[in-house]
Structures are given as structure tokens and as C-alpha cells.
C-alpha positions as CSV (number, residue, x, y, z in Angstrom):
1,M,1.6,-36.0,2.5
2,I,-0.7,-38.6,1.1
3,E,0.4,-42.2,1.2
4,F,-1.0,-45.2,-0.6
5,V,0.0,-48.5,1.0
6,S,-0.7,-51.6,-1.0
7,V,-4.1,-50.3,-2.1
8,T,-6.5,-52.4,-4.1
9,K,-10.0,-51.8,-5.3
10,Q,-12.0,-54.8,-6.6
11,Y,-15.7,-54.5,-7.4
12,D,-18.3,-57.1,-6.7
13,N,-18.2,-58.3,-10.4
14,G,-14.5,-59.2,-10.1
15,T,-13.2,-56.1,-11.9
16,V,-9.9,-54.9,-10.4
17,A,-9.8,-51.1,-10.9
18,V,-6.7,-50.5,-8.7
19,N,-4.2,-53.3,-8.1
20,D,-1.8,-53.2,-5.1
21,V,-0.8,-49.6,-5.6
22,S,1.8,-47.9,-3.3
23,F,3.2,-44.4,-3.6
24,T,3.7,-41.2,-1.6
25,A,2.5,-37.8,-2.8
26,P,4.9,-35.4,-0.9
27,T,3.8,-32.5,1.1
28,G,3.6,-29.2,-0.8
29,K,4.0,-30.8,-4.2
30,I,1.9,-31.7,-7.2
31,T,1.6,-35.4,-7.9
32,V,-0.1,-36.2,-11.2
33,L,-1.8,-39.5,-11.9
34,V,-1.7,-40.2,-15.6
35,G,-2.6,-43.1,-17.9
36,P,-5.1,-44.3,-20.5
37,S,-8.8,-44.5,-19.9
38,G,-9.8,-47.2,-17.4
39,C,-6.4,-47.6,-15.8
40,G,-7.5,-46.7,-12.2
41,K,-6.3,-43.1,-11.9
42,T,-9.7,-41.6,-11.1
43,T,-10.6,-44.4,-8.8
44,S,-7.4,-43.8,-6.9
45,L,-8.2,-40.1,-6.6
46,R,-11.7,-40.9,-5.3
47,M,-10.4,-43.3,-2.7
48,I,-8.4,-40.5,-1.1
49,N,-11.6,-38.8,0.2
50,R,-13.5,-42.1,0.4
51,L,-16.0,-41.5,-2.3
52,I,-14.8,-45.0,-3.2
53,E,-13.7,-47.3,-0.4
54,P,-10.6,-49.5,-1.0
55,T,-10.9,-53.2,-0.9
56,Q,-7.5,-53.7,0.6
57,G,-4.6,-51.5,1.8
58,R,-4.5,-48.1,3.5
59,I,-4.5,-44.5,2.5
60,L,-2.9,-42.1,5.0
61,L,-3.3,-38.3,5.0
62,G,-0.6,-36.7,7.1
63,G,0.2,-40.1,8.6
64,I,-3.4,-40.7,9.7
65,D,-5.4,-43.6,8.2
66,S,-8.3,-42.0,6.3
67,S,-10.6,-45.0,7.3
68,E,-10.2,-44.0,10.9
69,T,-11.3,-40.4,10.5
70,D,-14.7,-38.8,10.3
71,V,-15.5,-38.8,6.6
72,I,-17.4,-35.5,6.6
73,Q,-14.7,-33.6,8.4
74,M,-12.0,-35.1,6.2
75,R,-13.8,-34.1,3.0
76,R,-14.2,-30.6,4.2
77,A,-10.5,-30.4,4.8
78,I,-9.8,-31.2,1.2
79,G,-10.1,-28.8,-1.7
80,Y,-11.6,-30.0,-5.0
81,V,-11.3,-28.8,-8.6
82,I,-13.1,-30.9,-11.1
83,Q,-13.8,-30.9,-14.9
84,N,-16.3,-28.1,-15.9
85,A,-15.8,-26.5,-12.4
86,G,-18.9,-28.0,-10.9
87,L,-20.2,-24.6,-9.6
88,F,-23.7,-24.3,-8.1
89,P,-25.6,-22.6,-11.0
90,H,-28.1,-20.9,-8.7
91,R,-25.5,-19.2,-6.5
92,K,-23.4,-16.2,-7.2
93,V,-19.6,-16.6,-7.7
94,I,-18.8,-15.2,-4.2
95,D,-21.4,-17.6,-2.6
96,N,-19.9,-20.5,-4.5
97,I,-16.5,-19.7,-3.1
98,V,-17.5,-19.5,0.5
99,T,-19.5,-22.8,0.5
100,V,-17.0,-24.9,2.5
101,P,-16.0,-22.2,5.0
102,M,-19.7,-21.6,5.7
103,L,-20.4,-25.3,6.1
104,S,-17.4,-25.5,8.5
105,G,-18.7,-22.7,10.7
106,K,-16.2,-20.1,9.8
107,D,-16.8,-16.4,10.4
108,K,-19.1,-15.1,7.6
109,K,-17.5,-11.6,7.2
110,A,-14.0,-13.0,7.2
111,S,-14.9,-15.7,4.8
112,Y,-16.4,-13.3,2.3
113,E,-13.4,-11.0,2.5
114,H,-11.1,-13.9,1.9
115,A,-13.2,-15.0,-1.1
116,R,-12.8,-11.5,-2.7
117,E,-9.0,-11.8,-2.1
118,L,-9.1,-15.2,-3.8
119,L,-10.8,-13.7,-6.9
120,D,-7.9,-11.4,-7.3
121,I,-5.4,-14.3,-6.8
122,V,-7.0,-16.4,-9.5
123,G,-6.9,-13.5,-11.9
124,L,-10.6,-12.5,-12.0
125,G,-11.2,-9.5,-9.7
126,E,-13.9,-8.3,-7.4
127,E,-16.2,-7.3,-10.3
128,Y,-17.0,-11.0,-10.8
129,A,-18.2,-11.6,-7.3
130,E,-21.9,-10.9,-7.9
131,R,-22.2,-12.8,-11.2
132,Y,-23.7,-16.2,-11.7
133,P,-21.7,-19.1,-13.2
134,W,-23.7,-19.0,-16.5
135,Q,-22.4,-15.4,-17.0
136,L,-18.8,-16.7,-17.1
137,S,-16.7,-18.4,-19.7
138,G,-15.4,-21.9,-19.2
139,G,-12.0,-20.6,-18.2
140,Q,-13.4,-18.1,-15.8
141,Q,-15.6,-20.8,-14.2
142,Q,-12.5,-23.0,-13.7
143,R,-10.7,-20.0,-12.0
144,V,-13.7,-19.8,-9.6
145,G,-13.4,-23.5,-9.0
146,V,-9.8,-23.0,-8.0
147,A,-10.7,-20.2,-5.7
148,R,-13.5,-22.3,-4.1
149,A,-11.0,-25.1,-3.5
150,L,-8.6,-22.7,-1.7
151,A,-11.3,-20.9,0.3
152,A,-11.1,-23.2,3.4
153,D,-7.3,-23.2,3.3
154,P,-7.1,-27.0,2.9
155,S,-4.0,-29.0,3.4
156,Y,-4.8,-31.2,0.4
157,M,-6.3,-30.6,-3.0
158,L,-7.8,-33.2,-5.4
159,M,-8.1,-32.2,-9.1
160,D,-9.8,-34.4,-11.6
161,E,-9.2,-33.4,-15.2
162,P,-9.4,-29.7,-14.1
163,F,-8.4,-28.1,-17.4
164,S,-9.6,-30.6,-20.0
165,A,-12.9,-28.9,-20.9
166,V,-11.4,-25.6,-22.2
167,D,-9.7,-24.7,-25.5
168,P,-5.9,-25.0,-25.8
169,I,-5.1,-21.3,-25.3
170,V,-7.2,-21.0,-22.2
171,R,-5.8,-24.4,-20.9
172,K,-2.3,-23.0,-21.1
173,Q,-3.3,-19.8,-19.3
174,L,-5.0,-21.8,-16.5
175,Q,-2.0,-24.1,-16.2
176,D,0.4,-21.2,-15.9
177,E,-1.9,-19.5,-13.3
178,F,-2.3,-22.7,-11.3
179,L,1.5,-23.1,-11.1
180,R,1.9,-19.4,-10.0
181,I,-0.8,-19.9,-7.3
182,Q,0.9,-23.2,-6.1
183,K,4.2,-21.3,-5.6
184,T,2.4,-19.1,-3.1
185,F,0.2,-21.7,-1.3
186,A,2.3,-24.9,-1.7
187,K,-0.6,-27.3,-1.2
188,T,-0.3,-31.1,-1.3
189,I,-2.1,-31.8,-4.6
190,V,-3.1,-35.0,-6.4
191,L,-4.2,-34.3,-10.0
192,V,-5.6,-36.7,-12.6
193,T,-5.1,-36.2,-16.3
194,H,-4.9,-38.3,-19.4
195,D,-2.7,-35.7,-21.1
196,I,1.0,-36.6,-20.7
197,A,2.1,-33.1,-21.8
198,E,0.0,-31.6,-19.0
199,A,1.4,-34.1,-16.5
200,L,5.0,-33.1,-17.5
201,K,4.2,-29.4,-17.2
202,L,2.4,-29.5,-13.8
203,G,3.7,-32.5,-11.9
204,D,6.6,-32.4,-9.4
205,Y,6.0,-36.2,-9.4
206,I,4.2,-38.4,-12.0
207,A,2.5,-41.7,-11.4
208,V,1.9,-43.7,-14.6
209,F,-0.9,-46.2,-14.5
210,Q,-1.4,-49.0,-16.9
211,E,-4.7,-50.9,-17.7
212,G,-5.6,-53.2,-15.0
213,G,-4.9,-50.6,-12.3
214,H,-1.2,-51.2,-12.2
215,L,1.2,-48.4,-11.1
216,V,4.1,-49.0,-13.5
217,Q,6.3,-45.9,-12.7
218,F,6.5,-43.2,-10.1
219,S,9.1,-40.5,-10.6
220,E,10.0,-36.9,-11.3
221,P,9.2,-35.8,-14.8
222,A,12.8,-35.5,-16.0
223,E,13.6,-39.1,-14.7
224,L,10.4,-40.4,-16.4
225,L,11.5,-39.0,-19.7
226,R,15.1,-40.1,-19.3
227,H,14.4,-43.6,-18.0
228,P,10.9,-45.0,-18.8
229,A,10.3,-48.2,-16.7
230,N,9.1,-50.3,-19.6
231,H,7.8,-50.3,-23.2
232,F,4.3,-49.2,-22.1
233,V,5.7,-46.0,-20.4
234,S,8.0,-45.3,-23.4
235,D,5.1,-45.7,-25.8
236,F,2.7,-43.6,-23.6
237,L,5.3,-40.8,-23.5
238,G,5.4,-40.8,-27.3
239,A,7.9,-40.2,-30.0
240,G,8.7,-36.7,-28.7
241,R,10.1,-37.9,-25.5
242,G,13.6,-36.6,-26.2
243,Y,12.3,-33.2,-27.2
244,E,10.1,-33.0,-24.1
245,E,13.2,-33.8,-21.9
246,L,14.7,-30.5,-23.1
247,S,12.1,-28.8,-20.8
248,F,14.2,-29.9,-17.9
249,V,17.6,-29.0,-19.2
250,C,18.5,-25.4,-18.5
251,S,21.3,-23.4,-20.1
252,E,22.4,-19.9,-20.8
253,M,23.1,-18.6,-24.3
254,P,25.3,-15.8,-25.7
255,I,23.2,-12.8,-26.7
256,S,23.8,-10.6,-29.7
257,S,22.8,-7.0,-30.2
258,V,19.9,-6.4,-32.5
259,G,18.1,-3.4,-34.0
260,T,14.5,-2.5,-33.1
261,I,11.7,-0.5,-34.7
262,R,8.2,0.4,-33.5
263,I,5.2,-0.4,-35.5
264,G,4.4,2.6,-37.7
265,D,7.9,4.0,-37.7
266,D,9.9,4.5,-40.9
267,F,12.8,2.2,-41.7
268,G,16.1,4.2,-41.7
269,P,18.2,4.5,-44.7
270,S,20.9,2.3,-43.1
271,T,18.5,-0.6,-42.4
272,G,19.2,-2.5,-45.6
273,G,17.7,-6.0,-45.6
274,E,18.5,-6.8,-41.9
275,W,15.9,-8.3,-39.6
276,L,14.8,-6.0,-36.8
277,V,12.8,-6.6,-33.6
278,A,9.3,-5.1,-34.1
279,C,7.9,-3.5,-31.0
280,N,4.4,-2.2,-30.2
281,K,3.7,1.3,-28.9
282,E,4.5,0.2,-25.3
283,G,7.9,-0.9,-26.4
284,E,7.2,-4.7,-26.1
285,A,8.7,-7.0,-28.7
286,V,6.1,-8.8,-30.8
287,G,8.2,-10.3,-33.6
288,W,10.6,-9.8,-36.5
289,V,10.4,-7.5,-39.5
290,R,12.5,-6.3,-42.4
291,P,11.9,-3.6,-45.0
292,D,11.4,-5.8,-48.1
293,G,10.7,-2.7,-50.1
294,R,8.5,-1.0,-47.5
295,S,9.2,2.5,-46.2
296,A,7.6,1.9,-42.8
297,C,7.0,-1.0,-40.3
298,D,3.5,-2.2,-41.0
299,A,1.8,-4.5,-38.6
300,D,0.9,-6.9,-41.4
301,A,4.5,-7.3,-42.3
302,I,5.6,-8.7,-38.9
303,A,6.4,-12.3,-38.3
304,Y,5.0,-12.6,-34.8
305,T,7.0,-14.8,-32.4
306,A,7.3,-15.4,-28.7
307,T,10.2,-14.0,-26.7
308,V,12.6,-15.6,-24.1
309,R,14.1,-13.9,-21.1
310,E,17.8,-13.4,-20.5
311,G,19.3,-16.0,-18.1
312,A,19.2,-19.8,-17.8
313,A,16.1,-21.2,-19.5
314,P,15.0,-24.6,-20.7
315,L,16.6,-25.7,-24.0
316,K,13.1,-26.5,-25.3
317,E,12.2,-22.9,-24.9
318,Y,15.2,-21.7,-26.9
319,L,14.6,-24.3,-29.6
320,D,11.0,-23.4,-30.0
321,A,11.8,-19.7,-30.3
322,V,14.5,-20.1,-33.0
323,L,12.5,-22.6,-35.0
324,A,9.4,-20.3,-35.0
325,S,11.6,-17.3,-36.1
326,P,11.8,-16.4,-39.8
327,C,15.4,-15.5,-39.4
328,G,16.8,-18.3,-37.1
329,M,17.1,-16.0,-34.1
330,A,15.1,-15.8,-30.9
331,I,14.2,-12.5,-29.4
332,V,15.6,-12.1,-25.9
333,E,14.2,-9.7,-23.2
334,R,17.3,-8.4,-21.4
335,K,17.4,-8.2,-17.7
336,D,16.3,-5.0,-15.8
337,G,14.5,-3.6,-18.9
338,A,17.7,-3.1,-20.8
339,G,16.1,-3.7,-24.2
340,W,16.2,-6.6,-26.6
341,G,18.8,-9.0,-27.9
342,A,18.9,-12.1,-30.0
343,I,20.0,-15.7,-29.6
344,H,21.2,-17.5,-32.8
345,C,20.1,-20.9,-33.9
346,S,23.7,-22.1,-34.3
347,D,24.3,-21.5,-30.5
348,V,21.2,-23.5,-29.6
349,M,22.1,-26.3,-32.0
350,G,25.6,-26.3,-30.5
351,Q,24.1,-26.9,-27.1
352,L,21.9,-29.8,-28.4
353,V,24.9,-31.4,-30.1
354,G,27.0,-31.2,-27.0
355,R,24.2,-32.7,-24.9
356,A,23.8,-35.6,-27.4
357,E,27.5,-36.3,-27.3
358,E,27.5,-36.2,-23.5
359,S,24.6,-38.6,-23.4
360,T,26.4,-41.0,-25.8
361,E,29.5,-41.0,-23.7
362,K,27.5,-41.9,-20.6
363,R,26.1,-44.9,-22.3
């Protein structure tokens, strides 16, 4: 774990960047530092590996005061993922990944073999090993950055706005991949972001900083949404706080049977005007469709929507799916490949009403 104990950073001009901050980033968890620009979150991150030295207080890594350890060895024991990846442009992807293992005197052959394995783990593959960073997209470069951070098998990882320089679609993919990788490696991670939605998605714990370098709340995401510490935290979370809280409320929904049709197939005579789940040639559901005078299921007639999986899922996921549907139903992927079903908007709304009434009674 990483512990901040009454840490302050004050510069020579009197500016206090971090003001008496104490918190613990637990072992094997992701702790996100979030807040507006100039609140001290990046300064706090940089004090962990002593790129910036604290003025007062202590920072402990695994119970050991970082100020009492060799700074070079300490930095090599920490993985880093930064904005825009920070890859060496003159070195191939595979050489970028093995940088720290080579500096640490690890076996060359084993390090390169491990680097190729990491390329697969981050979703790239061995065919990218001999390319240069300029031959990769921004999202691919960030994946290489994650692989490089993992290459020396560090106990700790520091991540500074790692996904902010890519477009929203790639950002979501990278976030999902990162969470998948973390399930496997369970590193102790401190991540900085200014995006509260990203903090809520990635963080096991969230530290909210306010201007002046004050830590105003440290808690799990669900607790943060339920009980913001003050007006600043509530305002920073935004007007959608109640909606975001649904991400942490899981429930099961009754599933109804529903008809299906593949793209290009004819509508049967008994179809009538009912909505059907449209599937591609692989049998995967892609959205809803109904005849509306057509004889066959054309791709341009489909209302494309996401699907949810059978079983307990966040209410936010259900709500998003039914609201995005043209017919007020969410497409459900049944367990064990048993086909497709539907969840009705009325059932989702019933859960929301019940939750609201329960919350009112508690107050």
C-alpha cells in the first residue's frame, strides 16, 4: 500500500500545492486522485516517486518511508503510464517495453519473451513488436505504455491522465481493457484524472482534492455519490449524481421471450407489427427491427442498440438500454448461449421507484 501521512508541499514563493494530506491507497486496488486544475493531485502523484519532494510529512510504500530508500531503485520498482504514452520515438515497440527490465539487469531473452506476452495481454499482438511508435494510433501507443509499465512486474503503478489524449470511443475501450488487466495483475495503482466519470468507473477508492491542495473526501465511489462530504464535492460530482449511483446498485430483472430475425431474412407472415431482435450473420444481436411494410430485414431499418447480459447487473446499465431502445425494451443475452430475451421498461422503472421509496424511508 501507499500511505500519505500529513503530507504538505509548499514552494519557495509561498504557494501551497498540497496541504496536510493523509490517505492510504490500499494494496491491489486502484486509487484515483480527482479534482479541478491546480488542486494538487498531480503534485501528490509526483511526490510518490520523489520527482517532487514533500515539504512536510511522510510517504510510505509498503510501510517503508520513501525518503529513506534509494531513489533510482525505487523509481525502477514503479510502473508509469502517462498522457500520450511517452514512448521513445526512436525505439521499436518491443524495445520500449523492455526498457526498465534491461536497466534493472534482467535476463534479456526472458525480458523480450515477456514483452511479447504483454503485447497480447494489452490487446495488440506480436505483429506490433517491430513497429515504431509513430506507426501506431494514439490508443495503440497507450496500450504499449501499459505494457511497458507492467514489464518489470512492479508492485506499484502511477498513472497521470493516461486516457485523456484519445477520443471517447478509444478511451472507453482502453478503460475496459485496463480494468480487465487489473483483475489479472492486481497492482497497487494511483491514477490522476480530472474526469469524475472516469474516476467513478476505474476507482476502487477516490480522493477528491479541492483548490489549495486540500483533500476533502476519500471514499469508495458508491459512498462518494451517496454522501458527498460538502457542497464542493456535491457540485463537482454534478447534477447526474443520482443517476451515476445506479452504476453501483445491482439487480436482476424478469426476462420475456422475444422473436429474432437475421439481417437479410424475410419477415414471416405472422410477424405483424411486432418488434424483433435483429441479428447479424454470426447470430449476434445488434438492435431492434419491425416490418413497417418491408418484406425483408434490411440493415438500414435496424435501430442499433447495446445488449445486456442475463443476471444481476447495474440499474444504470438496464436504464440506459431501455431508454436507447425504440420499443422500451432492452435486449438480453441469455446465459450459456441460450438465445435472446427482453427486459421491459416498466420493470426497470419499478425497481427505480422501489429504490427511491426505500431511500425516502431511510431518511
